[in-house]
N, C-alpha and C positions, 0 to 999 in steps of 0.2 A: 024270734032269734035266727041273724041271719048267718048262713054258709061258708065255708072255709074260703072260696075262691071266691067272693064278692068282696069278702073283708080283706083281704090280702090286695086285689085290685085297690080296694079304697087308698088303705094303708100306701101303695106304693106311689097312686095315684099326687094323692096326699104331702107326703114325700120329697117325692121328687120338682115335685112344683116350685120347693125351699130356691133361693135364690144361694148356692154355698158358696163364700169361698177360702183358694186354698192357701196354703200357707210356701209362702216360694222355698222351692227348695233348688239343686243346681241345675242350673239350664245351660249352661258352657254346653256348645259342639264346639271346642277342641279343647282335648285333655294334655297336655303332656308328661311323659313318663323318661326319665337319664338322657331331657334335656332333646329328645327326642316327639315332634310335636302330631299330634293327632287325634284327625278329623272324621273318620269315615267312620259311622254310626256304629256299625256289625265289630268294630275293632276296641270301638271306646268301651264297647257291652262288654269283649271277653276279656277286657283290661281289667276291668270291676268285677267282675268272678272271679279271670285269675285274681285278683288282690285279696279278694273275701277267700275264695277255698283256701287263702296258705294264711289267713290269720291265726288260725291254735297253731297251728306248725307254726311256724314263727311264736311264738309268743311261748311253748312250749319248747323251744330252741336255748329260752332265756331263766330258764328253769334250771336251778342246778341239783341233782337228781345228789343222792343216796346210795350209790350204786352197789352199797352191800346190802342194802334189803331188798327182800320180790315182792312183787305186787301183793303176791298171797297173804305179809303180812300183816297187810290191811283189813285183808278179808274175815270175818269172825264166824261158823261156820260153815255149814258142806250149802253150797251152793251152786252146783255146778249142774248147766241144763235147768235151771230152774229160775221165771221170771209168774208171775200173778199179775194177772188179769181180772177180775170183777166184773161181771155184766154193772152197767150203769143203768140207774132208773129213768122212767121220761120226770120225777121230781127233780132228780141232780142237773140233766140236761135246762129243764127251766130254769133253775139255780143263777148256776151258771149265765146261759143266753139274758136274764136279766139286770148282770152283775156287769154287763158287756158297757162299754166306756162310749158314748154315743158321737162326742167328738171323737173320736176315731175314726183312721180312714177308711174305705173301702178295704178291701182284697182283691181277689184276681175276678169272681165273682160282680163287681161295682155293683154289692148290697151293701146299702149302706147299717152299720151297724146301731142306727138310729133302730131302722125296720124289724132289725132282726130281735132285735130288745121286743120289740109293742109285736111282736107275732112270735114272743114264747110262749109260750100256750100250743098253739099249732104246732109251732115246729121241734118239738119236743120228746113227741112220738116218732117224728119218720127219724130225727137226726140221733135217740137213745137206739134204734132200729140197726140203722146205719154203725152203727160206732158198734155196736154187741158184736153186729157180721164185722166186722174191720178184727175183735179179737178171738171169736170161734175159727176165721178162717188163717190167717193173717196174711192177709191181702188187703193192704190200705186200695183209698179209688184214687184215679189216678191225680184229680181234681183234689184231694188232699194233701198229694205231693208237689202244689205248684205256687211257688208263692210271688212278690212283686217283691221287688227291691228297690227302692228309691235313694238314691247317693241324699244326703244333706250333709250344708258346709256345714264346717264347721272355722276351723282359723287357717292361717295359713295361706298360701295358694291352690284358690281354688283349679285348680285347674292342674291339681296333682290328684293322684287318685286315692291316695293317704287322706285328705281331707274331704 
C-alpha cells in the first residue's frame, strides 16, 4: 500500500495534465450602469459586488408583508439562544466528497472537484477535524469565507450588471 502524499501527488499530476475547456462566461471589459460606461477593473468588481450585496434587500422590497403579524408568530417553541451543531464523522464527510460533481469548476483553491472526489478517503479525516473544530470554537477558517463569483451572461445587454 502506498503512502498518502505519494498518492495525492500522482492523482494531482494525472488530473492536471488533462486538457480542460472552460465554458464561456462574461468576458466584457466594459460595463454600464445608468448609461455610465465603466472600464476600470476595480470599479467593475465593486459594481458587481454592489449588485449582489443588494439582491436580497431588493427582493425583500417586493414582498408585501402582513404587518399585523410578528415574526414570533412563525416560531413554534422556545429557541432563544439555541443552535445545535452535532459533530460530523469521517464517514459523513467521505460520503459528501464522493457525491461532488466532478464537472463543476474549482474553488478559490484551484483544486478540481474530481481530485477531491478521488481523494475522499484521505481527505475525510482532516476535513472532519477542521469542521468539528469550527463547530466547537465558533471560528471559521478565513479560507472558508472566500468565494469566487463569476458573472454568467443570461439575456439582454451583456454589459449590464444584472444580466
